[in-house]
C-alpha positions as CSV (number, residue, x, y, z in Angstrom):
1,M,1.8,20.6,-18.7
2,A,0.4,21.6,-15.3
3,S,2.4,23.4,-12.7
4,I,2.3,23.5,-8.9
5,D,3.6,25.9,-6.4
6,V,6.7,25.0,-4.4
7,I,6.4,26.1,-0.8
8,D,9.1,26.5,1.9
9,T,9.0,25.4,5.5
10,S,7.3,28.6,6.5
11,G,4.4,27.9,4.1
12,A,5.3,30.7,1.8
13,R,5.5,30.2,-2.0
14,S,9.1,30.0,-3.2
15,G,8.5,29.1,-6.9
16,T,6.7,26.7,-9.2
17,V,7.5,23.3,-10.8
18,D,6.1,21.6,-13.8
19,L,4.2,18.3,-13.4
20,P,4.4,16.0,-16.4
21,D,0.9,15.3,-17.8
22,E,1.8,11.7,-18.5
23,V,2.2,11.2,-14.7
24,F,0.0,13.7,-13.0
25,G,-2.6,14.3,-15.7
26,V,-3.8,10.9,-16.8
27,Q,-7.4,9.7,-16.9
28,V,-8.0,8.1,-13.5
29,N,-8.7,4.4,-13.8
30,V,-10.4,3.1,-10.7
31,P,-10.6,-0.6,-11.7
32,V,-6.9,-0.8,-12.3
33,M,-6.1,0.9,-9.0
34,H,-8.4,-1.5,-7.3
35,Q,-6.7,-4.5,-8.9
36,V,-3.2,-3.3,-8.0
37,V,-4.1,-2.5,-4.4
38,R,-5.7,-5.9,-4.0
39,A,-2.5,-7.5,-5.4
40,Q,-0.3,-5.5,-3.1
41,L,-2.3,-6.4,0.0
42,A,-2.5,-10.0,-1.0
43,A,1.3,-10.2,-1.5
44,A,1.7,-8.8,2.0
45,R,-0.2,-11.7,3.6
46,A,2.0,-14.3,5.3
47,G,-0.1,-17.2,4.3
48,T,1.0,-19.2,7.3
49,H,-2.6,-20.1,8.4
50,S,-2.9,-23.8,9.0
51,T,-5.4,-26.3,10.4
52,K,-5.1,-30.1,11.0
53,T,-7.3,-32.6,9.3
54,R,-8.5,-35.7,11.3
55,A,-5.5,-37.6,10.0
56,E,-3.1,-35.0,11.6
57,V,-4.8,-34.6,15.0
58,R,-3.1,-36.5,17.8
59,G,-5.1,-39.4,19.4
60,G,-8.4,-40.9,18.5
61,G,-7.1,-44.3,17.5
62,K,-9.5,-46.2,19.7
63,K,-13.2,-46.6,18.8
64,P,-15.0,-44.7,21.6
65,W,-17.7,-47.3,22.1
66,R,-19.0,-50.4,20.4
67,Q,-20.9,-50.1,17.1
68,K,-24.3,-51.4,18.3
69,G,-26.4,-51.7,21.4
70,T,-25.6,-48.4,23.2
71,G,-28.4,-46.3,21.8
72,R,-25.9,-43.7,20.7
73,A,-24.8,-42.8,17.3
74,R,-22.0,-44.8,15.9
75,Q,-18.6,-43.2,16.2
76,G,-15.2,-44.4,14.9
77,S,-12.9,-41.8,16.4
78,I,-13.0,-38.9,18.9
79,R,-10.9,-36.9,16.4
80,A,-13.6,-36.9,13.7
81,P,-14.7,-33.3,12.7
82,Q,-17.9,-33.3,14.7
83,W,-16.0,-33.8,17.9
84,T,-14.5,-31.0,20.0
85,G,-10.8,-31.2,19.4
86,G,-11.3,-33.1,16.2
87,G,-9.9,-32.4,12.7
88,V,-11.1,-29.5,10.6
89,V,-12.8,-30.1,7.3
90,F,-11.5,-27.9,4.4
91,G,-9.7,-25.6,6.8
92,P,-7.1,-23.1,5.6
93,Q,-3.7,-24.4,4.7
94,P,-0.4,-22.6,4.1
95,R,-0.3,-21.0,0.7
96,D,0.8,-18.0,-1.3
97,H,-1.9,-15.4,-1.7
98,S,-0.1,-13.3,-4.2
99,F,-1.2,-13.0,-7.8
100,R,0.4,-11.4,-10.8
101,V,-0.4,-7.9,-12.0
102,N,0.7,-6.6,-15.4
103,K,3.6,-4.1,-15.1
104,K,1.6,-1.6,-17.2
105,E,-1.3,-1.9,-14.8
106,K,1.0,-1.0,-11.9
107,V,2.3,2.1,-13.9
108,L,-1.2,3.3,-14.7
109,A,-2.5,2.7,-11.2
110,L,0.2,4.8,-9.6
111,R,-0.3,7.5,-12.2
112,S,-4.0,7.5,-11.6
113,A,-3.5,7.7,-7.8
114,L,-1.1,10.7,-8.2
115,T,-3.5,12.4,-10.6
116,D,-6.3,12.0,-8.2
117,R,-4.3,13.5,-5.4
118,R,-3.3,16.5,-7.6
119,A,-6.8,17.0,-8.9
120,G,-8.1,17.1,-5.3
121,G,-5.5,19.6,-4.2
122,N,-3.9,17.0,-2.0
123,L,-0.4,17.2,-3.5
124,L,2.3,19.5,-2.1
125,V,5.9,20.2,-3.0
126,L,8.3,21.4,-0.4
127,D,11.4,23.3,-1.4
128,A,13.5,21.4,1.1
129,L,13.6,19.8,4.5
130,D,16.4,21.7,6.0
131,F,16.7,20.0,9.4
132,D,20.1,20.5,11.0
133,T,19.5,18.0,13.7
134,P,16.7,15.5,14.3
135,K,13.9,17.1,16.2
136,T,10.4,15.7,16.3
137,S,8.8,18.8,17.8
138,R,10.0,20.8,14.7
139,A,8.4,18.2,12.4
140,V,5.1,18.7,14.3
141,E,5.4,22.5,13.9
142,L,6.1,22.1,10.2
143,L,3.0,20.0,9.7
144,A,0.9,22.6,11.6
145,T,2.4,25.4,9.5
146,L,1.4,23.6,6.3
147,G,-2.1,22.8,7.7
148,L,-1.5,19.1,7.7
149,D,-1.9,18.3,11.4
150,G,-4.5,15.7,11.9
151,R,-4.2,14.4,8.4
152,K,-2.5,11.2,7.1
153,V,0.6,12.4,5.2
154,L,2.7,10.5,2.8
155,L,6.1,12.2,2.7
156,V,8.2,11.3,-0.3
157,V,11.9,12.0,0.2
158,D,15.1,11.3,-1.8
159,G,16.7,9.4,1.1
160,L,19.4,12.0,1.8
161,E,17.6,14.1,4.4
162,D,18.8,12.0,7.3
163,A,17.9,14.5,10.1
164,A,14.4,15.2,8.6
165,I,13.7,11.5,8.3
166,K,14.6,10.9,11.9
167,S,12.4,13.8,12.9
168,F,9.3,12.6,11.1
169,R,9.6,8.8,11.6
170,N,8.1,8.9,15.1
171,L,4.9,10.6,14.0
172,R,2.0,8.1,13.5
173,S,0.2,10.4,11.0
174,V,3.3,10.5,8.7
175,H,4.4,7.7,6.4
176,M,7.7,8.2,4.7
177,L,8.9,6.6,1.4
178,T,11.8,7.3,-0.9
179,F,10.8,8.3,-4.5
180,D,11.7,4.8,-5.8
181,Q,9.4,3.1,-3.2
182,L,6.3,5.1,-4.2
183,N,3.3,2.8,-4.8
184,T,-0.4,3.0,-5.4
185,Y,-1.6,1.7,-2.0
186,D,0.4,4.2,0.1
187,V,-0.7,7.1,-2.1
188,L,-4.4,6.1,-1.8
189,A,-4.1,5.4,2.0
190,S,-2.9,8.9,2.7
191,D,-4.9,12.1,2.8
192,V,-2.1,14.2,1.2
193,V,1.1,13.5,-0.7
194,V,4.1,15.7,0.0
195,F,7.1,15.6,-2.2
196,T,10.4,17.4,-1.6
197,R,11.7,19.2,-4.7
198,D,14.6,16.8,-5.0
199,S,12.4,13.7,-4.6
200,L,9.9,15.0,-7.3
201,D,12.8,15.7,-9.7
202,A,14.2,12.3,-9.1
203,F,10.8,10.6,-9.4
204,C,10.1,12.3,-12.7
205,G,13.7,11.9,-13.9
206,R,13.6,8.1,-13.6
207,G,10.7,7.9,-15.9
208,A,8.1,8.1,-13.1
209,A,7.7,4.3,-13.0
210,G,7.3,4.0,-16.8
211,T,7.1,5.8,-20.1
212,G,4.1,7.6,-21.6
213,A,3.7,4.8,-24.1
214,D,2.9,2.3,-21.3
215,Q,-0.4,4.0,-20.7
216,D,-1.5,4.0,-24.3
217,E,-0.7,0.4,-24.8
218,L,-2.4,-0.9,-21.6
219,V,-5.3,-3.2,-22.2
220,L,-7.4,-4.6,-19.5
221,E,-8.2,-8.3,-19.2
222,N,-11.7,-7.8,-20.5
223,G,-10.3,-6.2,-23.7
224,E,-11.4,-2.6,-22.8
225,E,-8.9,0.2,-23.1
226,P,-8.5,2.4,-20.0
């Protein structure tokens, strides 16, 4: 079982914490991460795009000119697709873009993403976010102290640090999630993942989005084991 240093708000080491290998030490599976991220982004699409066919466009009931004798191509309606303002052929229609992803794939993808961040030295554990009152300037100072200014930070909290949450939520470079909202896309979209000690304990304590058996039993659609 690997361990990682716990640092305080001054950047000094205040202890260590063990990281379970079944969560932070798995074999990184890029195809599964890709599949899960695609599914997450697809599910976020509104799917409200809509175009009108020639039957739905208003007007065009009258034949624009007689069939023969004008020297022009025959036309039946000014709402035909070749006309400006006419209907659209095979245009997008409202639909649901989401597709199903196996639960075990989601588990493995999140574990792979966290393992990748830990292996690259982009995983930090803070002892606590002891903010007495909301103060964004102090949040900026903390990021600078930790050497995280200018980097995209995913801050994982347990939801009880109300003053700290209000201090960080105005920073564009910081995205905050509670431990039970942690997902593959947000981990991969960030440069560094920062857990508080309490959020890490809570995340690992709830089974870290699955049990160790889930990874061993996972089989991809093409029949290959990860």
